[in-house]
TIPAGU-180862 format. One line per 5 residues: number of its first residue (from 1); for each residue x, z, y of N, C-alpha, C. Coordinates in steps of 0.1 Angstrom, whole numbers. Atoms other than C-alpha are relative to their C-alpha. Layout:
REM TIPAGU-180862
NUM) X/Z/Y/X/Z/Y/X/Z/Y | ...
REM end
This chain:
REM TIPAGU-180862
1) -2/-6/14/1162/832/855/8/-9/-9 | -8/8/10/1186/821/828/-3/5/-14 | 4/-3/14/1175/820/792/12/-5/-9 | -11/4/9/1202/820/765/-6/0/-14 | 5/1/14/1193/809/729/9/-10/-8
6) -9/8/8/1214/794/701/13/-2/8 | -12/2/-8/1243/778/719/-4/-6/13 | 5/6/-13/1221/768/749/-2/10/11 | 4/-7/-12/1216/781/784/-9/-8/8 | 10/6/-8/1185/772/803/-1/7/13
11) 0/-7/-13/1188/780/840/-11/-6/8 | 12/5/-7/1155/777/858/2/0/15 | -2/1/-14/1169/783/892/8/-12/4 | -8/12/-3/1195/756/890/-6/-13/-7 | 7/10/7/1172/735/868/10/-8/-9
16) -10/6/8/1200/729/843/-1/5/-15 | -2/-4/14/1205/730/805/14/-3/-4 | -13/2/5/1239/734/789/-1/4/-15 | -1/-3/14/1248/734/752/15/1/-4 | -14/-3/3/1281/749/740/9/-3/13
21) -7/2/-12/1291/748/777/0/-13/7 | 0/14/-5/1284/711/782/-14/-3/5 | 13/3/-7/1256/700/806/-7/-11/-8 | 9/9/8/1227/682/788/-11/-5/10 | 10/6/-9/1206/658/810/-14/0/-7
26) 14/-1/5/1168/664/805/-9/-5/11 | 11/4/-9/1137/649/821/-7/12/5 | 7/-12/-5/1117/673/843/-11/6/-9 | 10/-5/9/1088/675/818/6/7/-12 | -7/-6/11/1112/682/790/6/14/4
31) -5/-13/-5/1128/710/811/-11/10/1 | 12/-9/-2/1094/725/819/-5/4/-14 | 4/-3/13/1085/724/782/9/11/-6 | -10/-10/5/1117/743/772/-2/13/8 | 2/-12/-7/1110/768/800/-12/8/-5
36) 12/-6/6/1075/775/786/3/7/-13 | -4/-6/13/1089/780/751/9/11/1 | -9/-11/-1/1118/801/762/-6/13/6 | 7/-11/-7/1096/823/784/-9/8/-10 | 8/-6/10/1075/830/753/7/0/-14
41) -8/1/12/1103/831/727/-6/9/-11 | 5/-8/11/1091/842/693/-15/0/-1 | 14/0/-1/1055/837/703/-5/-15/-2 | 6/13/1/1032/808/694/-6/-5/14 | 5/6/-12/1025/785/724/-9/-11/-4
46) 9/11/5/994/764/718/0/-12/10 | -1/12/-7/989/729/730/-7/1/14 | 7/-1/-13/965/738/758/9/7/10 | -9/-6/-9/990/761/773/12/-9/5 | -10/10/-3/1017/734/771/-5/-10/10
51) 6/10/-9/994/709/788/-2/6/14 | 3/-6/-13/985/734/815/13/2/8 | -12/-3/-7/1021/743/823/9/-12/3 | -8/11/-1/1038/710/818/-7/-12/7 | 8/11/-5/1011/685/828/-10/4/11
56) 10/-5/-9/991/707/852/-14/-2/-4 | 13/1/5/961/705/830/-6/-14/-1 | 5/14/1/958/667/831/-2/-3/-15 | 3/5/14/945/649/800/12/-8/-5 | -12/7/5/975/638/779/-3/-3/-15
61) 2/3/14/977/622/745/9/8/-9 | -9/-7/10/991/638/713/13/-6/-1 | -13/6/1/1018/612/712/9/3/12 | -8/-4/-11/1029/622/747/6/14/-2 | -5/-13/3/1032/658/736/11/0/-10
66) -10/1/11/1050/649/704/13/-6/5 | -12/6/-5/1075/627/724/8/10/8 | -7/-10/-7/1083/656/747/6/11/-9 | -6/-10/10/1088/680/718/12/-6/-7 | -12/6/6/1111/655/701/12/0/10
71) -11/1/-10/1131/651/733/6/14/3 | -5/-14/-2/1133/689/738/9/4/-12 | -8/-3/12/1145/693/702/14/-6/1 | -13/7/-1/1172/667/707/9/6/11 | -8/-6/-11/1183/684/740/7/13/-5
76) -6/-13/4/1189/717/723/7/-1/-14 | -7/1/13/1205/703/691/-8/2/-12 | 9/-3/11/1175/705/669/-7/-14/-4 | 7/11/3/1153/680/651/-13/4/-8 | 12/-3/6/1119/678/635/1/4/-15
81) -2/-4/14/1133/682/600/5/14/-1 | -6/-14/1/1155/713/606/-9/10/6 | 8/-10/-8/1133/730/632/6/14/0 | -7/-13/0/1159/757/635/-1/7/14 | 2/-6/-13/1151/763/672/-14/-1/5
86) 14/2/-4/1117/748/680/-8/-3/-13 | 8/1/12/1092/753/652/-14/-5/3 | 13/5/-1/1060/734/647/-9/8/-9 | 10/-7/8/1030/755/636/-12/-9/-1 | 10/10/2/1006/730/621/-13/2/6
91) 13/0/-7/975/723/642/-2/12/9 | 2/-11/-9/982/753/664/9/0/12 | -9/1/-11/1013/748/685/14/0/-3 | -15/0/2/1050/755/688/5/13/4 | -7/-13/-2/1074/784/688/15/-2/1
96) -14/-1/-1/1109/789/700/5/11/-9 | -3/-11/10/1125/808/671/14/3/-1 | -14/-4/0/1162/810/680/1/15/1 | 0/-15/2/1173/845/671/4/8/12 | -6/-8/-10/1191/855/703/-5/-3/14
101) 5/3/-13/1168/847/732/3/11/9 | -4/-10/-10/1180/865/763/-4/-5/13 | 3/3/-14/1169/867/799/10/7/8 | -12/-6/-7/1199/872/821/-2/0/15 | 1/-2/-15/1193/885/856/2/14/3
106) -3/-15/-2/1208/918/868/-8/4/13 | 8/-6/-11/1194/941/895/4/-5/14 | -4/5/-13/1214/925/923/-4/-14/2 | 5/14/-1/1198/891/916/11/-10/-5 | -11/9/5/1231/877/901/-1/-1/-15
111) 0/1/15/1234/864/866/9/9/-7 | -8/-9/7/1247/889/842/7/-6/-12 | -6/4/12/1270/885/813/-9/1/-12 | 10/0/11/1250/875/782/3/11/-10 | 0/-11/11/1243/904/758/-11/-3/-9
116) 10/3/10/1225/899/726/-11/10/0 | 11/-10/1/1190/915/724/-3/2/-15 | 3/-1/14/1192/912/686/13/5/-7 | -13/-4/6/1226/929/680/-3/8/-12 | 3/-6/12/1226/940/644/5/14/-2
121) -5/-14/4/1230/975/629/10/-2/-11 | -10/1/10/1261/979/609/-3/9/-12 | 2/-8/12/1259/990/573/13/1/-8 | -13/-2/8/1286/1002/548/-3/1/-14 | 0/-1/15/1292/998/511/14/5/-4
126) -12/-4/6/1319/1013/489/4/-9/-11 | -6/8/11/1341/990/469/3/9/-12 | -2/-7/12/1350/1000/434/12/10/1 | -11/-9/-2/1383/1016/446/-2/9/12 | 3/-9/-11/1366/1034/474/1/-6/14
131) -1/6/-13/1374/1010/502/-13/-3/7 | 12/1/-7/1348/1009/529/-2/-15/5 | 3/14/-4/1332/974/535/-12/0/9 | 11/1/-10/1311/967/566/-8/-13/-2 | 9/12/2/1281/943/564/-12/2/9
136) 12/1/-7/1250/933/583/-10/-8/-7 | 11/8/6/1216/920/572/-9/-4/12 | 8/4/-11/1197/899/598/-9/-12/-4 | 8/12/2/1171/871/600/-11/3/-11 | 11/-1/10/1143/864/575/0/-13/-8
141) 1/12/9/1137/840/546/8/2/-12 | -8/-1/12/1156/832/514/14/6/3 | -13/-7/-3/1189/853/511/11/-10/0 | -12/8/-2/1221/837/522/12/9/3 | -12/-8/-3/1255/854/520/11/-9/6
146) -9/8/-8/1280/842/545/14/6/-3 | -14/-4/4/1316/845/532/9/-6/11 | -8/5/-12/1337/842/564/15/0/-4 | -15/0/2/1374/834/566/6/12/6 | -8/-12/-5/1399/862/572/8/-4/12
151) 8/-13/-1/1399/879/596/-12/-2/8 | 13/1/-7/1363/883/607/-3/13/6 | 6/-12/-6/1343/908/627/-15/-2/0 | 14/3/1/1307/909/617/-9/4/12 | 7/-3/-13/1296/926/649/6/-8/12
156) -5/7/-11/1320/910/673/-4/-15/0 | 4/14/1/1309/875/661/-13/-2/8 | 12/2/-7/1276/881/679/3/-3/15 | -3/3/-14/1294/878/712/12/-10/1 | -11/9/1/1319/852/701/-5/-14/0
161) 6/13/-1/1311/816/713/4/-9/-12 | -3/9/11/1329/800/683/-7/4/-13 | 7/-5/11/1308/821/659/-15/0/1 | 14/-3/-2/1274/828/674/-9/-12/-3 | 10/11/2/1258/793/673/-4/-2/-15
166) 3/2/14/1260/790/635/-8/12/-5 | 8/-12/4/1248/826/630/-15/-1/4 | 14/2/-5/1217/818/651/-7/-10/-8 | 6/10/8/1210/787/631/-4/5/-13 | 3/-5/14/1212/805/598/-10/11/1
171) 9/-11/-2/1193/835/611/-15/-5/1 | 13/5/-2/1164/813/620/-7/-4/-13 | 6/5/13/1158/802/583/3/10/-11 | -4/-7/12/1175/828/561/1/15/3 | -5/-13/0/1180/865/554/15/0/-1
176) -14/2/-1/1216/865/564/8/12/-2 | -9/-12/3/1241/889/548/14/-5/4 | -14/2/-4/1275/889/566/8/12/-2 | -8/-11/2/1304/911/559/15/-3/4 | -14/1/-2/1340/918/567/8/3/-12
181) -8/-3/11/1366/916/540/8/12/3 | -9/-11/-2/1387/946/534/13/-4/8 | -12/3/-8/1416/947/559/-3/-6/13 | 3/7/-13/1397/932/589/-13/5/5 | 13/-2/-6/1369/936/613/-4/15/0
186) 6/-14/0/1347/967/609/2/6/-14 | -3/-6/13/1358/972/573/13/8/1 | -12/-8/0/1386/995/563/12/-9/1 | -11/9/-3/1418/981/576/13/5/-7 | -12/-5/6/1443/1003/558/1/-4/-15
191) -1/5/13/1451/982/528/15/-3/-4 | -14/2/4/1484/979/508/2/-14/-6 | -1/14/6/1476/946/490/-14/-6/0 | 12/8/2/1450/919/487/2/-9/-12 | 0/10/11/1442/900/455/-14/-6/-2
196) 13/7/0/1415/875/448/-10/6/-9 | 10/-7/9/1399/894/419/-7/12/7 | 6/-11/-8/1394/925/441/-9/-5/11 | 8/5/-11/1381/905/470/-13/-6/-5 | 12/6/6/1357/887/447/-10/11/-4
201) 9/-11/4/1343/920/434/-6/7/13 | 6/-6/-12/1339/932/470/-12/-8/4 | 12/8/-2/1315/903/475/-12/4/-8 | 11/-5/9/1295/915/445/-5/14/5 | 4/-14/-5/1295/951/460/-9/-2/12
206) 8/2/-12/1281/938/493/-13/-5/-3 | 13/6/4/1254/917/477/-9/10/-6 | 8/-11/6/1243/946/456/-5/10/10 | 4/-10/-11/1243/970/486/-11/-6/9 | 10/6/-9/1222/945/506/-13/-3/-7
211) 12/2/8/1197/942/477/-3/-14/-3 | 3/14/3/1201/905/471/6/-3/-14 | -4/3/13/1203/894/435/4/-15/-2 | -3/14/1/1201/856/436/0/-6/14 | -2/4/-14/1213/839/468/8/-12/1
216) -8/11/-4/1229/810/485/13/5/6 | -12/-4/-6/1265/812/497/5/-11/10 | -7/9/-9/1281/796/528/14/6/2 | -13/-5/-1/1319/799/529/9/-10/7 | -9/8/-8/1347/787/552/14/1/-6
221) -14/0/2/1383/777/545/5/9/-12 | -5/-8/11/1402/803/524/-10/9/-7 | 11/-7/6/1370/822/518/-7/-8/-11 | 6/8/11/1359/793/496/6/4/-13 | -6/-4/12/1383/806/470/-8/12/-6
226) 9/-11/4/1363/839/469/-13/-5/-5 | 14/5/3/1330/820/468/1/-7/-14 | -1/7/13/1342/798/439/2/9/-11 | -2/-10/10/1355/827/419/-12/8/-3 | 13/-8/2/1323/847/424/-10/-9/-8
231) 10/9/6/1301/817/415/3/-3/-15 | -4/2/14/1321/812/383/-2/12/-9 | 1/-12/7/1320/848/374/-15/5/-2 | 14/-4/0/1283/853/382/-9/-12/3 | 7/13/-3/1267/818/379/-15/2/2
236) 14/-2/0/1232/832/374/-5/6/14 | 4/-6/-13/1233/848/409/0/-10/12 | -2/10/-11/1240/816/429/-11/-11/0 | 10/10/-1/1212/794/441/5/-13/5 | -7/11/-6/1232/770/462/12/4/7
241) -13/-4/-6/1266/769/478/5/-11/9 | -6/9/-9/1282/753/508/14/4/2 | -14/-3/-1/1320/751/509/6/-9/11 | -4/7/-11/1335/741/542/15/1/2 | -14/-1/-1/1372/732/545/7/8/-11
246) -5/-7/11/1378/747/511/11/-7/-7 | -11/6/8/1407/741/487/0/7/-13 | 0/-5/13/1411/746/450/13/7/-3 | -13/-6/2/1448/754/452/6/4/13 | -6/-5/-12/1466/775/477/13/-8/3
251) -11/8/-5/1495/760/497/12/0/-10 | -12/-1/8/1522/773/473/-2/-5/-14 | 3/6/14/1504/758/442/0/-15/0 | 2/14/-1/1505/723/455/12/-9/-2 | -12/8/3/1541/712/451/8/-2/13
256) -10/4/-10/1564/694/475/-4/4/14 | 0/-3/-14/1570/706/511/-9/12/4 | 9/-10/-4/1543/733/510/7/14/3 | -8/-13/-2/1569/762/508/5/0/14 | -6/1/-13/1586/751/540/-11/2/11
261) 11/-1/-9/1552/747/558/-5/14/0 | 5/-14/0/1541/781/546/9/9/8 | -9/-8/-7/1572/797/560/-1/-2/15 | 2/2/-15/1566/781/594/-12/7/4 | 12/-7/-4/1531/795/595/2/15/-1
266) -3/-14/0/1543/829/584/8/5/12 | -8/-3/-12/1569/829/612/-9/1/12 | 10/0/-11/1541/820/637/-8/13/0 | 7/-13/1/1521/850/625/8/12/3 | -9/-11/-2/1550/874/624/4/2/15
271) -5/-1/-13/1562/865/659/-11/1/11 | 10/1/-11/1528/861/677/-13/7/-2 | 14/-5/3/1499/878/660/-4/12/9 | 4/-11/-8/1500/910/680/3/-2/15 | -2/3/-14/1507/893/713/-11/-9/5
276) 11/8/-6/1477/881/733/5/-13/7 | -3/13/-6/1478/844/744/14/-4/-5 | -13/4/5/1509/839/722/1/-15/-2 | -2/14/2/1524/805/722/1/-4/-15 | -1/2/15/1531/809/684/-14/-2/-6
281) 13/1/5/1494/815/677/-7/-13/5 | 6/12/-5/1483/787/700/5/-12/-8 | -5/11/8/1506/763/681/-6/0/-14 | 6/-1/13/1492/775/648/-14/-5/0 | 14/4/-1/1456/771/659/-1/-15/3
286) 0/15/-3/1464/736/673/2/-8/-13 | -1/7/13/1475/726/638/-13/0/-8 | 13/-1/7/1442/737/624/-11/-8/7 | 11/5/-8/1420/724/653/6/-10/10 | -6/8/-10/1439/695/669/-10/-7/10
291) 10/7/-8/1407/679/683/-8/10/9 | 7/-9/-9/1395/711/700/-15/1/-3 | -4/-1/-14/1376/717/722/9/12/2 | -11/-10/-2/1406/737/735/-5/14/4 | 4/-13/-3/1386/765/751/-6/7/-11
296) 6/-7/12/1367/772/719/11/4/-10 | -11/-3/9/1400/771/699/7/13/6 | -7/-12/-6/1416/797/724/-9/12/-3 | 9/-12/2/1385/819/721/1/4/-15 | -1/-3/14/1387/817/683/13/7/-4
301) -13/-7/2/1424/826/683/0/14/4 | 0/-13/-6/1419/856/705/-9/9/-9 | 10/-7/9/1389/867/683/7/4/-13 | -6/-3/13/1409/865/651/12/10/2 | -11/-9/-2/1439/883/666/-5/15/1
306) 6/-14/-2/1417/913/675/-5/6/-13 | 7/-4/12/1403/915/640/8/6/-11 | -9/-5/11/1433/925/619/14/2/6 | -14/-2/-4/1469/935/620/9/-11/-5 | -9/10/5/1499/913/615/3/2/-15
311) -3/-3/14/1506/931/582/-11/-6/-9 | 11/5/8/1471/923/569/-2/-15/0 | 1/14/-1/1471/888/581/10/-7/-10 | -10/5/9/1503/882/561/-4/2/-14 | 5/-3/14/1488/899/530/-11/-11/-4
316) 10/10/3/1458/875/532/6/-14/-2 | -6/13/2/1479/844/536/8/-1/-13 | -6/0/13/1500/854/506/-10/-1/-11 | 10/0/10/1469/859/486/-6/-14/-2 | 6/14/1/1453/825/494/10/-11/-3
321) -10/10/2/1485/806/494/5/-1/-15 | -5/-1/14/1493/817/458/-12/-2/-10 | 12/0/9/1457/813/444/-3/-14/-5 | 6/12/5/1442/786/423/-13/3/-7 | 13/-2/6/1406/783/412/-5/-12/-8
326) 4/12/8/1407/750/393/-7/3/-13 | 6/-3/12/1398/767/361/-14/6/1 | 13/-6/-3/1367/783/377/-11/-11/1 | 9/10/-4/1351/750/387/-10/-4/-11 | 9/5/10/1336/738/354/-11/11/-4
331) 10/-11/4/1317/772/350/-11/2/11 | 10/-2/-11/1297/768/382/-11/-10/-1 | 12/8/2/1262/755/378/-8/-3/12 | 9/1/-12/1247/758/413/3/-13/7 | -2/12/-9/1242/727/435/9/4/11
336) -10/-4/-10/1272/727/459/2/-12/9 | -4/10/-10/1278/708/491/14/4/5 | -14/-2/-4/1315/704/498/3/-9/12 | -3/7/-13/1325/695/534/15/1/3 | -15/0/-3/1361/685/542/2/-11/11
341) -4/9/-11/1378/667/571/10/-11/-6 | -8/11/5/1394/633/564/14/1/4 | -14/0/-5/1425/639/585/5/14/2 | -5/-14/-1/1430/677/580/15/0/-2 | -14/0/2/1467/682/585/5/12/-7
346) -4/-13/6/1468/717/570/-4/0/-15 | 5/0/13/1446/714/539/-6/-14/-3 | 3/15/1/1444/677/528/-14/-2/-7 | 12/4/6/1412/660/518/0/0/-15 | -2/0/14/1425/658/483/-5/13/-6
351) 4/-13/5/1418/695/479/-16/1/-1 | 15/1/1/1381/690/487/-5/-9/-11 | 3/9/11/1380/661/463/1/6/-13 | -2/-7/12/1394/683/436/-12/9/-3 | 11/-9/1/1366/708/442/-12/-7/-4
356) 13/8/3/1338/682/442/1/-6/-13 | -1/7/14/1352/664/411/-1/11/-11 | 0/-10/11/1356/697/392/-13/7/-2 | 13/-6/1/1321/710/399/-10/-9/-7 | 10/9/7/1293/698/376/-11/-5/8
361) 12/4/-8/1267/696/404/4/1/14 | -5/-1/-13/1285/689/436/-1/-14/7 | -1/12/-9/1284/664/465/10/2/11 | -11/-1/-10/1312/657/490/-4/-7/12 | 2/6/-13/1307/651/527/14/0/7
366) -13/1/-7/1338/638/545/-3/-3/14 | 1/2/-14/1339/642/582/12/-7/6 | -11/7/-5/1360/618/602/6/7/12 | -6/-8/-10/1380/644/621/13/6/-6 | -12/-7/4/1413/663/620/-2/15/0
371) 3/-15/0/1397/697/626/-2/5/-14 | 1/-6/13/1400/719/596/-15/3/-4 | 14/-3/2/1364/732/600/-7/-4/13 | 7/3/-12/1337/722/625/-1/12/9 | 2/-11/-10/1335/743/657/-10/-5/11
376) 9/4/-11/1309/744/685/7/-8/11 | -5/8/-11/1314/719/712/7/-13/-5 | -6/12/5/1330/693/689/-11/-10/-2 | 10/11/1/1313/659/686/-8/0/-14 | 7/0/13/1304/666/649/-8/13/-2
381) 7/-13/2/1289/701/655/-14/-1/-4 | 14/1/2/1253/691/656/-3/-6/-14 | 1/6/13/1257/669/625/2/11/-11 | -4/-11/9/1274/698/607/-12/10/-2 | 12/-9/1/1245/722/614/-11/-6/-7
386) 11/7/6/1219/697/604/3/-2/-15 | -3/2/14/1238/689/571/-1/13/-8 | 1/-12/8/1241/725/560/-14/6/-1 | 14/-6/0/1206/735/570/-9/-8/-9 | 8/9/10/1191/705/551/3/4/-14
391) -4/-3/14/1211/713/520/-4/14/-4 | 4/-14/4/1205/751/520/-15/2/-1 | 15/-1/0/1168/746/527/-7/-7/-11 | 6/7/11/1162/724/497/-4/9/-11 | 5/-8/11/1143/737/468/10/0/-12
REM end
């Protein structure tokens, strides 16, 4: 049997554990403990059952159990503070709470391609101009709106290895609202223009349709512009905000050399967007994610290319490259975590510093990497998940 949860695969036949495709060495008792929890995913497993399955009923100390739980959490990229995968139920036991536990074994006895057992149902909202916006609501807990970078696919992300691990982590703690911007994914793609004011109001429409009044926001890259503008326009609605790889000024608002660089990226999109495995798109993605891992970058590129047209991708790039939200920053009151890469070659650290310095209640985390945003499989991925979960879970 093979159990898939979060970004992990536990193979009981091969006695292996992998995380983001990388083998993780575990002691036999730790493996057995994970097997017990995965086989009972979502259910409380009491200490007596753990002792029976892992130690064959022998008498063991509380410290021994605690040590194995800690080792199991570390193996799957969790810890006792976050508890996003293995939850402690005080004085009762433990529960594996990752949102997408799957048992993969087909009728011929061969392992099947992983399919989510918690695939969400798509919902639709109407923007003020009648444009159809697709969104999903999953998980449980305090509301969190995920403002994804363009182009996204709120359904396809559930089968995309560069997207799913973070979705699972957030689902475990929050009522997660995800949506596709107009022009991409499952939202209406027939758009003539994109502007930041309209896109910001689309976020408001989705939040209203999902029934969330006050919520946290998590935003990536160019989507941080939308999040910042929304938080300035509706400060009473934002509880906390995480901005990852964001910038206060689009490329064409920054001055020297950015016009030439922008034209290079536009050429890459024009020549390669509608061509699978295009060398132009590979080069563009390498500029954003020079540290890889390369298989995850390729998967992300193919995913993005499927999610919109060349025309719409260029519309979005024109919108974000000409935008500035510097005047919005002083009006935002919510606690904000700003995460930027020290060596980002596309959007320099100075842009993250401008955001953090301009917000009245912000803190800046600088990651020592050249990747524009963290991706699964990178050496900083676990830290990234821990950082955002700790910040968003604070009172």
